[in-house]
C-alpha positions in Angstrom: 0.2 21.3 -6.6 2.1 24.2 -6.1 3.9 26.3 -9.0 7.7 27.1 -9.8 8.9 30.6 -10.6 10.8 30.3 -14.1 13.8 32.9 -14.8 11.6 35.6 -16.0 9.9 35.6 -13.0 6.5 34.2 -14.2 5.0 30.9 -12.5 4.9 28.0 -14.4 4.0 24.4 -13.8 6.5 21.9 -13.1 7.0 19.0 -15.9 5.9 15.6 -15.4 5.9 12.8 -17.0 1.8 12.4 -17.2 1.2 15.3 -19.4 -2.5 14.7 -19.2 -2.9 15.4 -15.1 -3.7 18.9 -14.1 -0.7 18.0 -11.5 1.0 14.8 -10.9 -1.2 12.1 -9.5 -4.1 14.6 -10.3 -6.9 14.1 -12.8 -8.0 17.6 -12.4 -7.3 20.5 -10.2 -8.6 20.8 -7.2 -11.5 22.7 -5.6 -11.2 25.5 -4.1 -10.4 24.6 -0.1 -8.9 21.3 -1.0 -5.2 21.2 -0.4 -2.5 18.1 -0.8 -1.7 16.8 2.8 0.7 13.7 1.3 1.9 12.3 -1.8 3.8 9.6 -2.4 4.3 6.0 -3.8 5.6 2.6 -2.9 9.2 1.8 -2.5 10.6 -0.5 -4.9 12.7 -2.5 -2.6 10.1 -3.1 -0.3 7.2 -4.5 -3.1 9.8 -7.3 -4.0 10.0 -8.0 -0.5 6.6 -7.7 0.6 4.6 -8.2 -2.5 6.4 -10.0 -5.1 8.2 -12.1 -2.4 11.3 -12.3 -4.0 13.4 -13.6 -1.0 11.0 -16.1 -0.4 11.3 -17.3 -4.1 14.6 -17.2 -4.0 15.1 -19.6 -1.0 12.6 -21.8 -2.4 14.4 -21.9 -6.0 17.9 -22.7 -3.9 16.0 -25.6 -2.1 14.4 -26.6 -5.5 18.1 -26.9 -6.8 19.7 -28.8 -3.6 17.1 -31.1 -4.1 18.3 -31.6 -8.0 21.6 -31.8 -6.9 20.7 -34.8 -4.4 18.6 -36.5 -7.0 20.8 -36.2 -10.0 23.9 -37.7 -7.3 25.6 -40.4 -9.4 25.3 -38.8 -12.7 28.2 -37.6 -14.6 29.2 -34.0 -13.2 28.9 -32.6 -16.9 25.2 -33.7 -17.0 24.5 -32.1 -13.3 26.1 -28.9 -14.3 24.1 -28.4 -17.6 21.3 -29.2 -15.2 22.0 -27.0 -12.5 22.8 -24.1 -15.2 19.5 -24.6 -16.9 17.6 -24.2 -13.3 20.0 -21.0 -12.6 18.9 -19.5 -15.5 14.9 -20.1 -14.8 15.2 -19.1 -11.5 17.0 -16.1 -12.3 14.9 -15.1 -15.3 11.7 -15.3 -12.9 13.4 -13.6 -10.0 14.4 -10.7 -12.7 10.6 -10.3 -14.4 9.1 -9.8 -11.3 11.9 -7.8 -9.9 11.3 -5.6 -12.9 7.4 -5.7 -12.5 8.1 -3.9 -9.1 10.1 -1.5 -10.5 7.8 -0.9 -12.9 4.7 -0.5 -10.5 6.8 1.8 -8.3 7.8 4.1 -11.1 4.4 4.4 -12.1 2.0 4.6 -9.0 1.5 7.9 -7.2 -0.8 8.0 -3.7 -2.0 11.5 -3.2 -4.1 12.6 0.2 -6.0 15.8 0.4 -8.3 17.2 3.1 -11.2 15.6 1.2 -9.9 12.4 -0.8 -7.6 9.8 -1.4 -6.0 9.5 -4.8 -4.5 6.6 -6.4 -2.6 6.4 -10.0 -2.1 3.3 -10.7 -1.0 0.8 -13.8 1.9 0.2 -15.7 0.0 -0.3 -19.0 -3.1 1.1 -18.8 -3.2 3.9 -16.3 -6.1 4.6 -14.3 -6.9 6.9 -11.5 -9.0 6.0 -8.3 -11.0 8.8 -6.4 -12.0 7.6 -3.0 -13.8 10.2 -1.3 -13.1 10.0 2.8 -16.5 10.6 3.0 -17.0 7.0 1.2 -14.3 5.7 3.6 -15.8 3.3 6.9 -12.6 2.5 8.0 -8.8 2.1 7.1 -5.9 -0.5 8.1 -2.2 -0.2 9.0 0.4 -2.9 8.0 3.9 -1.9 9.2 6.8 -3.3 8.1 10.3 -4.0 10.3 12.1 -2.0 7.6 9.7 1.3 8.0 8.0 0.6 5.1 3.8 -0.5 5.0 0.5 -0.4 3.7 -2.5 2.0 4.1 -5.5 0.3 3.1 -8.9 1.6 2.9 -12.2 0.0 3.1 -15.6 1.6 1.3 -18.9 2.5 2.5 -21.8 1.3 0.0 -22.6 -1.8 -1.9 -20.1 -0.7 -4.9 -16.9 -2.3 -4.9 -13.4 -2.4 -7.4 -12.5 -5.7 -8.9 -9.4 -6.5 -6.6 -7.8 -7.6 -10.0 -8.6 -4.3 -11.2 -7.0 -2.7 -7.7 -3.9 -5.7 -7.3 -1.1 -5.4 -6.5 -2.9 -2.1 -4.9 -5.2 -3.7 -3.0 -5.1 -5.6 0.6 -3.5 -9.1 0.6 -6.1 -12.1 0.6 -9.6 -9.4 0.8 -11.0 -10.9 -2.1 -14.7 -10.9 -1.2 -14.5 -7.1 0.0 -11.9 -5.8 -2.4 -10.2 -2.8 -0.4 -7.6 -0.3 -1.9 -4.1 -0.2 -0.6 -1.2 2.2 -0.7 1.2 -0.3 -0.7 4.8 -0.5 0.9 4.9 3.3 1.2 7.5 5.0 3.4 6.7 6.0 7.4 3.4 4.4 6.6 2.9 5.0 10.6 2.7 8.8 10.0 0.8 8.7 6.4 -1.6 6.7 8.5 -2.2 9.5 11.2 -2.3 12.0 8.5 -5.1 9.8 6.9 -7.0 9.4 10.3 -6.8 13.2 11.1 -8.1 14.1 7.7 -11.0 11.4 7.6 -11.8 13.0 11.4 -12.3 16.3 9.6 -14.1 15.1 6.6 -16.9 13.4 8.8 -17.1 15.5 12.2 -20.0 13.6 12.9 -19.6 10.3 12.8 -16.0 10.9 14.5 -17.4 12.3 16.9 -19.9 9.2 17.4 -17.1 7.0 17.2 -15.4 8.6 19.7 -18.0 8.7 22.3 -18.5 5.3 21.4 -14.8 4.4 22.3 -14.9 6.3 26.0 -17.9 4.4 26.8 -16.1 1.4 26.1 -13.0 2.0 27.6 -15.3 3.3 30.7 -16.8 0.1 31.0 -13.4 -1.6 30.8 -11.8 0.3 33.2 -14.8 -0.3 35.6 -14.6 -4.1 35.1 -11.0 -4.0 35.9 -11.4 -2.1 39.3 -14.5 -4.4 40.1 -12.4 -7.3 39.6 -9.2 -5.5 41.9 -11.2 -5.0 44.6 -11.7 -8.0 46.7 -14.4 -6.0 49.2 -16.6 -5.4 45.6 -15.5 -8.9 44.0 -16.9 -10.3 47.5 
């Protein structure tokens, strides 16, 4: 992380909340030749919608209250009012706790993409830092939402896995048998995905070249089949 110049002309490190870090999001200084390509975190509102599903839960609670009113039809108005008040307070408390948790996740999370690794500082109460070298990444997946935010999940090579419950909510949804670390609800996820792909190709030149050759061969074969199927003479 770059330094800033103080009024005396000397360079001083910027202040940040996690003082044990060499730089925000990084437990140690980067080795020579390694540089930060992108750094960011999840957006609170997107977490509320896509991870904690507050909108769906709010609709569910509203529907339950409508059913509650229908069930209590014929009861005194005061009794219906007390029952609905209790239900509304319970629903508001549940939604508020989930929103507060989403805020805590957004506030304490920092994702860093460097030219050699992905570093994930996660955890509200107990902070942990995951160091994921790009050479150990066998694949990645992008889930883009309509609001521009999205998830970038990483499939790791080798037999060692990080527990899904250790990762949540920074894990690909429903990938329980093969837990995948994920950068959740980040702004402009497609651009981050492109940077990740470029960094992975640079860190794995041999594998990237092999994948490119296989992809080109598959495209050539597909074009050959399409041409043959569209040529009446060849088809005959």
